[in-house]
ZAMARGU-4260 file (C-alpha; in steps of 0.2 Angstrom, whole numbers, plus 5000, padded with zeros to 4 digits):
<rodrens>
0) 4883/5033/5122 | 4896/5022/5129 | 4899/5020/5109 | 4902/5038/5105 | 4912/5041/5122
5) 4923/5026/5114 | 4925/5031/5099 | 4930/5050/5104 | 4943/5043/5116 | 4950/5032/5104
10) 4951/5045/5090 | 4961/5056/5103 | 4971/5043/5108 | 4976/5038/5088 | 4980/5056/5088
15) 4992/5055/5102 | 4999/5039/5097 | 5002/5047/5079 | 5011/5061/5087 | 5022/5050/5094
20) 5025/5039/5082 | 5017/5025/5088 | 5005/5012/5080 | 4986/5019/5080 | 4982/5002/5089
25) 4991/5009/5104 | 4981/5024/5105 | 4965/5015/5102 | 4970/5004/5115 | 4974/5018/5126
30) 4957/5027/5123 | 4947/5011/5128 | 4956/5010/5142 | 4953/5030/5147 | 4934/5026/5147
35) 4935/5008/5155 | 4929/5005/5175 | 4946/5007/5180 | 4947/5026/5176 | 4939/5040/5185
40) 4927/5052/5175 | 4915/5041/5162 | 4913/5023/5163 | 4907/5014/5147 | 4896/4999/5146
45) 4909/4986/5144 | 4896/4972/5140 | 4888/4982/5124 | 4906/4985/5119 | 4910/4968/5120
50) 4895/4964/5108 | 4902/4977/5096 | 4919/4972/5097 | 4912/4955/5089 | 4907/4964/5076
55) 4925/4968/5073 | 4931/4952/5074 | 4921/4947/5060 | 4926/4964/5049 | 4944/4959/5053
60) 4944/4941/5049 | 4933/4946/5032 | 4948/4959/5027 | 4961/4944/5029 | 4951/4932/5020
65) 4949/4948/5004 | 4969/4950/5005 | 4973/4931/5009 | 4983/4926/4995 | 4989/4908/4992
70) 5001/4912/4977 | 5010/4924/4990 | 5012/4911/5003 | 5017/4898/4990 | 5032/4908/4984
75) 5038/4908/5001 | 5031/4891/5007 | 5048/4884/5010 | 5052/4895/5024 | 5035/4901/5031
80) 5026/4886/5033 | 5038/4877/5042 | 5044/4893/5051 | 5026/4897/5054 | 5023/4880/5062
85) 5039/4879/5072 | 5037/4896/5081 | 5019/4892/5086 | 5025/4876/5095 | 5040/4884/5103
90) 5031/4899/5107 | 5015/4890/5116 | 5030/4879/5125 | 5039/4893/5131 | 5024/4905/5137
95) 5017/4888/5146 | 5034/4886/5152 | 5033/4904/5160 | 5016/4902/5166 | 5018/4888/5177
100) 5033/4896/5184 | 5024/4910/5188 | 5011/4899/5196 | 4996/4898/5183 | 4987/4882/5180
105) 4992/4870/5164 | 4977/4876/5155 | 4981/4893/5158 | 4997/4894/5152 | 4992/4884/5138
110) 4982/4900/5134 | 4996/4911/5136 | 5006/4903/5126 | 4995/4902/5111 | 4993/4920/5115
115) 5011/4925/5114 | 5014/4913/5099 | 5003/4925/5087 | 5008/4940/5081 | 4997/4956/5074
120) 4996/4955/5055 | 4991/4975/5056 | 5005/4980/5066 | 5016/4969/5056 | 5012/4976/5038
125) 5013/4994/5045 | 5029/4992/5051 | 5035/4983/5036 | 5029/4998/5026 | 5035/5009/5036
130) 5053/5005/5036 | 5051/4998/5018 | 5052/4981/5019 | 5034/4976/5015 | 5040/4971/4999
135) 5058/4965/5002 | 5062/4947/5003 | 5063/4946/5023 | 5046/4957/5022 | 5036/4944/5010
140) 5043/4928/5021 | 5036/4937/5037 | 5019/4941/5028 | 5018/4923/5021 | 5024/4918/5039
145) 5009/4928/5046 | 4997/4920/5035 | 5002/4902/5040 | 4998/4910/5059 | 4982/4917/5054
150) 4977/4899/5047 | 4983/4891/5063 | 4974/4902/5075 | 4956/4898/5063 | 4960/4881/5069
155) 4965/4885/5087 | 4948/4894/5089 | 4939/4877/5082 | 4946/4867/5094 | 4951/4876/5110
160) 4932/4875/5116 | 4931/4858/5115 | 4947/4855/5124 | 4943/4867/5138 | 4925/4868/5137
165) 4914/4865/5152 | 4913/4848/5160 | 4927/4833/5162 | 4929/4824/5146 | 4938/4807/5145
170) 4952/4805/5133 | 4941/4796/5119 | 4927/4806/5122 | 4938/4822/5120 | 4946/4816/5104
175) 4928/4812/5095 | 4922/4828/5101 | 4938/4835/5093 | 4934/4824/5076 | 4917/4832/5077
180) 4921/4849/5077 | 4936/4846/5063 | 4921/4838/5053 | 4909/4851/5052 | 4923/4863/5050
185) 4929/4854/5032 | 4910/4852/5028 | 4908/4871/5032 | 4924/4874/5023 | 4920/4862/5008
190) 4901/4871/5005 | 4910/4889/5004 | 4922/4885/4992 | 4911/4874/4983 | 4896/4883/4983
195) 4901/4900/4990 | 4913/4903/4977 | 4898/4902/4964 | 4884/4908/4974 | 4890/4923/4983
200) 4900/4932/4970 | 4885/4928/4958 | 4874/4937/4970 | 4886/4952/4973 | 4887/4955/4954
205) 4867/4956/4953 | 4866/4969/4967 | 4880/4979/4962 | 4872/4979/4942 | 4853/4981/4948
210) 4853/4991/4965 | 4859/5008/4971 | 4876/5009/4979 | 4870/5009/4998 | 4861/4992/4994
215) 4879/4985/4988 | 4886/4992/5005 | 4873/4983/5014 | 4875/4968/5006 | 4895/4967/5008
220) 4891/4969/5027 | 4877/4955/5025 | 4889/4945/5018 | 4903/4946/5030 | 4891/4946/5046
225) 4879/4935/5038 | 4891/4920/5034 | 4900/4923/5050 | 4883/4921/5060 | 4878/4905/5048
230) 4894/4895/5053 | 4892/4899/5071 | 4873/4894/5073 | 4872/4880/5060 | 4890/4872/5060
235) 4894/4877/5077 | 4912/4885/5071 | 4919/4900/5077 | 4912/4919/5069 | 4930/4923/5066
240) 4933/4906/5052 | 4915/4911/5043 | 4920/4930/5041 | 4938/4924/5035 | 4930/4910/5024
245) 4918/4924/5016 | 4932/4936/5011 | 4940/4922/5004 | 4926/4917/4992 | 4921/4935/4987
250) 4940/4940/4985 | 4940/4930/4970 | 4924/4940/4961 | 4928/4952/4947 | 4920/4965/4960
255) 4934/4960/4972 | 4941/4978/4974 | 4926/4987/4975 | 4921/4975/4989 | 4936/4978/4998
260) 4934/4996/4995 | 4915/4996/5002 | 4921/4984/5017 | 4935/4994/5022 | 4926/5008/5032
265) 4916/4997/5041 | 4931/4985/5045 | 4940/5001/5050 | 4928/5008/5063 | 4922/4991/5069
270) 4940/4987/5072 | 4944/5003/5082 | 4928/4997/5092 | 4935/4982/5094 | 4953/4988/5100
275) 4944/5001/5112 | 4933/4987/5120 | 4950/4978/5124 | 4959/4992/5131 | 4943/4995/5142
280) 4947/4977/5151 | 4964/4983/5156 | 4965/4986/5174 | 4981/4996/5179 | 4981/4992/5197
285) 4983/4973/5193 | 4998/4978/5179 | 5006/4988/5195 | 5001/4973/5207 | 5009/4961/5197
290) 5024/4969/5188 | 5037/4957/5187 | 5024/4945/5179 | 5020/4959/5167 | 5039/4962/5163
295) 5042/4943/5161 | 5028/4943/5147 | 5035/4958/5137 | 5050/4948/5138 | 5045/4932/5132
300) 5035/4944/5118 | 5049/4954/5113 | 5065/4946/5118 | 5060/4926/5118 | 5051/4929/5101
305) 5065/4937/5093 | 5077/4923/5099 | 5066/4908/5095 | 5065/4917/5076 | 5083/4919/5076
310) 5088/4900/5080 | 5074/4896/5066 | 5080/4907/5054 | 5098/4896/5057 | 5088/4878/5055
315) 5078/4885/5039 | 5092/4894/5031 | 5083/4910/5029 | 5097/4921/5027 | 5104/4934/5040
320) 5095/4949/5032 | 5078/4938/5029 | 5079/4931/5047 | 5082/4949/5056 | 5067/4956/5047
325) 5056/4942/5053 | 5062/4941/5070 | 5059/4960/5071 | 5040/4958/5064 | 5035/4944/5074
330) 5041/4951/5091 | 5025/4958/5096 | 5006/4952/5099 | 4990/4960/5094 | 4971/4955/5088
335) 4973/4935/5088 | 4978/4936/5103 | 4965/4948/5110 | 4954/4934/5103 | 4962/4919/5110
340) 4962/4929/5128 | 4942/4934/5128 | 4940/4912/5121 | 4950/4909/5136 | 4940/4920/5148
345) 4924/4913/5143 | 4928/4897/5144 | 4936/4901/5163 | 4952/4895/5159 | 4959/4913/5161
350) 4958/4926/5176 | 4954/4943/5173 | 4970/4948/5181 | 4980/4935/5170 | 4969/4942/5153
355) 4974/4960/5159 | 4992/4955/5160 | 4992/4947/5143 | 4985/4964/5136 | 4996/4974/5145
360) 5010/4963/5136 | 5002/4966/5119 | 5001/4984/5122 | 5019/4987/5126 | 5025/4973/5112
365) 5015/4986/5100 | 5023/5001/5105 | 5040/4994/5105 | 5039/4984/5090 | 5043/4999/5079
370) 5058/5003/5087 | 5064/4984/5084 | 5064/4988/5068 | 5076/5000/5068 | 5090/4988/5075
375) 5089/4977/5059 | 5101/4986/5049 | 5113/4990/5063 | 5113/4972/5067 | 5114/4965/5050
380) 5129/4975/5049 | 5138/4969/5066 | 5133/4951/5064 | 5136/4951/5043 | 5154/4955/5048
385) 5158/4940/5058 | 5160/4925/5047 | 5153/4912/5061 | 5135/4920/5058 | 5137/4924/5039
390) 5141/4904/5038 | 5126/4899/5050 | 5114/4909/5041 | 5118/4911/5022 | 5126/4893/5021
395) 5111/4886/5011 | 5100/4902/5010 | 5083/4898/4999 | 5082/4909/4984 | 5068/4920/4983
400) 5066/4933/4969 | 5072/4949/4974 | 5061/4964/4972 | 5064/4975/4956 | 5064/4990/4967
405) 5080/4986/4974 | 5091/4987/4958 | 5084/5002/4950 | 5092/5018/4945 | 5089/5031/4931
410) 5070/5031/4934 | 5056/5040/4936 | 5047/5038/4952 | 5028/5040/4953 | 5020/5044/4970
415) 5002/5038/4969 | 4993/5026/4957 | 4977/5034/4955 | 4969/5041/4939 | 4983/5056/4937
420) 4999/5045/4942 | 4991/5029/4930 | 4993/5040/4916 | 5010/5044/4919 | 5014/5027/4923
425) 5008/5019/4908 | 5017/5032/4895 | 5033/5029/4903 | 5030/5011/4901 | 5027/5013/4882
430) 5042/5025/4881 | 5052/5010/4891 | 5060/5024/4904 | 5060/5014/4921 | 5046/5018/4933
435) 5044/5015/4951 | 5027/5017/4959 | 5026/5022/4977 | 5007/5018/4984 | 5000/5018/5001
440) 4982/5008/4995 | 4985/4989/4995 | 4974/4986/4982 | 4980/4999/4970 | 4998/4994/4973
445) 4993/4974/4968 | 4985/4983/4952 | 5001/4992/4948 | 5011/4977/4951 | 4997/4966/4939
450) 5002/4979/4926 | 5020/4976/4927 | 5025/4990/4935 | 5039/4990/4948 | 5030/4994/4966
455) 5035/4999/4983 | 5019/4998/4994 | 5018/5012/5009 | 5015/5029/5013 | 5029/5039/5006
460) 5023/5054/5019 | 5021/5046/5034 | 5036/5034/5034 | 5053/5029/5028 | 5048/5022/5012
465) 5057/5034/5001 | 5073/5029/5007 | 5071/5013/4997 | 5065/5023/4980 | 5084/5026/4976
470) 5081/5045/4974 | 5099/5049/4971 | 5098/5038/4956 | 5081/5043/4950 | 5080/5056/4936
475) 5062/5062/4941 | 5051/5060/4954 | 5031/5063/4950 | 5019/5066/4966 | 5002/5062/4959
480) 4993/5062/4976 | 4978/5073/4981 | 4983/5077/4996 | 4991/5093/4998 | 5000/5093/5015
485) 5005/5074/5011 | 5013/5080/4993 | 5022/5095/5004 | 5030/5081/5016 | 5034/5070/5001
490) 5042/5084/4992 | 5053/5089/5009 | 5058/5072/5012 | 5064/5070/4993 | 5072/5086/4993
495) 5083/5081/5009 | 5086/5063/4999 | 5092/5068/4984 | 5095/5088/4983 | 5098/5087/4962
500) 5082/5078/4960 | 5065/5086/4949 | 5050/5085/4957 | 5035/5087/4948 | 5018/5088/4958
505) 5001/5093/4958 | 4991/5106/4969 | 4972/5111/4970 | 4976/5129/4976 | 4987/5145/4975
510) 4991/5140/4993 | 4998/5123/4989 | 5006/5129/4974 | 5018/5140/4985 | 5019/5127/4999
515) 5026/5113/4985 | 5036/5126/4976 | 5045/5131/4994 | 5045/5113/4998 | 5058/5111/4981
520) 5045/5105/4968 | 5051/5111/4950 | 5034/5110/4943 | 5017/5111/4946 | 5002/5105/4940
525) 4982/5111/4943 | 4972/5098/4936 | 4956/5107/4939 | 4964/5123/4931 | 4970/5113/4916
530) 4951/5107/4916 | 4945/5122/4915 | 4956/5129/4902 | 4953/5115/4891 | 4934/5118/4893
535) 4936/5137/4889 | 4947/5131/4873 | 4933/5121/4865 | 4919/5131/4872 | 4927/5146/4862
540) 4932/5135/4846 | 4914/5131/4845 | 4909/5150/4845 | 4920/5154/4832 | 4934/5161/4841
545) 4950/5161/4831 | 4965/5150/4840 | 4979/5163/4844 | 4964/5173/4853 | 4961/5156/4864
550) 4976/5154/4868 | 4979/5173/4875 | 4965/5169/4887 | 4973/5152/4892 | 4990/5159/4893
555) 4982/5173/4906 | 4972/5160/4915 | 4987/5149/4917 | 4997/5168/4922 | 4984/5171/4936
560) 4982/5152/4942 | 5002/5148/4944 | 5008/5165/4949 | 5018/5155/4965 | 5029/5150/4950
565) 5035/5168/4948 | 5039/5177/4932 | 5053/5170/4929 | 5063/5160/4914 | 5055/5144/4917
570) 5038/5152/4915 | 5043/5163/4903 | 5048/5149/4893 | 5032/5140/4897 | 5020/5154/4889
575) 5032/5158/4874 | 5031/5139/4870 | 5011/5139/4872 | 5009/5156/4862 | 5020/5148/4848
580) 5009/5131/4846 | 4993/5142/4847 | 5002/5150/4832 | 5006/5134/4825 | 4988/5128/4824
585) 4984/5120/4805 | 5003/5120/4802 | 5012/5104/4797 | 5030/5098/4798 | 5036/5086/4786
590) 5052/5082/4777 | 5053/5081/4759 | 5068/5075/4748 | 5075/5085/4732 | 5072/5075/4718
595) 5085/5073/4703 | 5079/5087/4689 | 5071/5097/4702 | 5068/5115/4700 | 5074/5120/4716
600) 5091/5108/4712 | 5109/5118/4711 | 5098/5134/4717 | 5100/5144/4732 | 5084/5147/4742
605) 5082/5165/4738 | 5083/5161/4719 | 5070/5146/4720 | 5058/5157/4730 | 5050/5141/4737
610) 5041/5152/4752 | 5032/5162/4740 | 5026/5150/4725 | 5021/5137/4740 | 5020/5144/4756
615) 5032/5133/4763 | 5044/5140/4774 | 5062/5129/4775 | 5067/5126/4793 | 5080/5111/4793
620) 5091/5103/4780 | 5097/5084/4781 | 5111/5079/4770 | 5118/5061/4774 | 5123/5063/4792
625) 5125/5081/4794 | 5109/5091/4798 | 5108/5110/4800 | 5093/5117/4809 | 5098/5133/4802
630) 5099/5135/4782 | 5105/5152/4776 | 5096/5160/4760 | 5111/5160/4749 | 5115/5140/4752
635) 5114/5131/4736 | 5100/5114/4738 | 5111/5099/4730 | 5099/5082/4724 | 5097/5071/4738
640) 5096/5084/4751 | 5081/5081/4763 | 5072/5099/4769 | 5061/5101/4784 | 5045/5112/4777
645) 5034/5121/4790 | 5017/5126/4781 | 4998/5121/4778 | 4994/5103/4770 | 4990/5113/4756
650) 5008/5122/4757 | 5017/5105/4760 | 5008/5100/4745 | 5015/5112/4734 | 5031/5111/4739
655) 5032/5091/4737 | 5026/5095/4718 | 5041/5108/4717 | 5053/5095/4721 | 5050/5080/4714
660) 5060/5072/4701 | 5059/5082/4684 | 5047/5095/4691
</rodrens>
């Protein structure tokens, strides 16, 4: 019962957060708070939710491992690695100092410092994509920075139980225990990287080949949870490390995209449960009673970490724009802070009141983070106008290749890299037409990048991502997503950003065609209708009907399916072209040169009577650099002229014989 109520509450909270344009995590936390023991009405079983939340931790870490990219980290290692290490150290010191000032113990201070020094990967990526900065230099460095923090968290989760475990431990014994924990961890990591990289992908490939889909889904769950539990029971390391390494190992499999797709529903569901369980532990009375302490923690997370990262930007010569993006992205805390806080409570280092304050600070920092991102551009303009700041931040900027999207113009924007979007993008690439793909799904975006396309990763319907697609300089926008409501929003946004831009979209119903036309789409395609027309065409051809008849039926079907486009000149032209193409079935267009001694040389078309004798109609003539698309019957044909002929294959062959030299 608790599980159901928690999900319902998280769903309602997520809807409210979405309406207020806040991260969904805030809604999930508030949903858990609503069914927690500190609010009236239904009171959930926090112990049962805590057990389910452990599964959420495993799935979250499995997802982090699946998307871990050593290549991406190495590309920005000069800034991300030292920056993350220094920020964790400085953040921990600042948090410890604040805790001591608040009267907490030194152990609790270390826990607070570690909690506030680790930002949320989920929140960072969401806000980067919403701001259109995910693939900017600052976004790539911030993401690499978070990868280092995630890896550091794994080590922290290994060491903390040894350092703050039960009982008094002397220095040498403590060092021995830490060394033992690190050795066990190293053995587990080595086994996973040496044996796991061979065994797990091999096993999953065999299961995918011989078992139905539900067994493959179950296999993915067993791998994620089983490896995590084995890590805990056999090697005495955290389930988070086990799940993370399981994700890293299977990400190298040929089935990595399918594995990620199968794991996403479980990952999302149990992640929501995790955040809801965290929200159940928030005590509003504790927060109200310790409001000054709460505000101090929030200030440390949002302002203190921002300042720390701004100073590190000077030390590391990251550049002003990059530093502001990193500072904005990391001025929040999230899932790993919750995990560290829960570990602190289980070890008896943090009290329930202290953990509630950390949770309260996390929720507020997450809610504020999207607004912090809105200050990046104004601050960059204001600080960049001052020579002192330009000198401090840009004196030895490390070069990171700029995304191609920042310099695009005269291009086509393709939103959605599913089957339809992929077809459009592939043909544009063959024609050497610049193309920018906007894709919400990370795996699909990576696939587009692997194909050599320029990509913006983010949701074009629910973010400012289109502002970074340079629509004003684009030639065309193709909306290839299947969600009709999202397509309408995209068309509206694109029309506002670039009033003169031509928009082509897809729709699945008459109503959607009307809405997209109203939103500004110039052309709308209904894939199911077009598929039906082609099925009808092939069926009638097999039944022996004439092409002209079939084309008439196709025109009628399309006319009824695209009524929302109206009967204006555009639709009339489309129908006329289709009728012309139907009438042209079986005909060919060819260019034939008039040879020396040809019977047509020196005569007019009327005198030669070429059409009556061969069936070929002259529709164009090329003489040197001059091309005439209309050839008068009384115009004389000269040797060397190249005539454009339309006829059946037999008629073309007959005309070639007439025009050949000496004919």
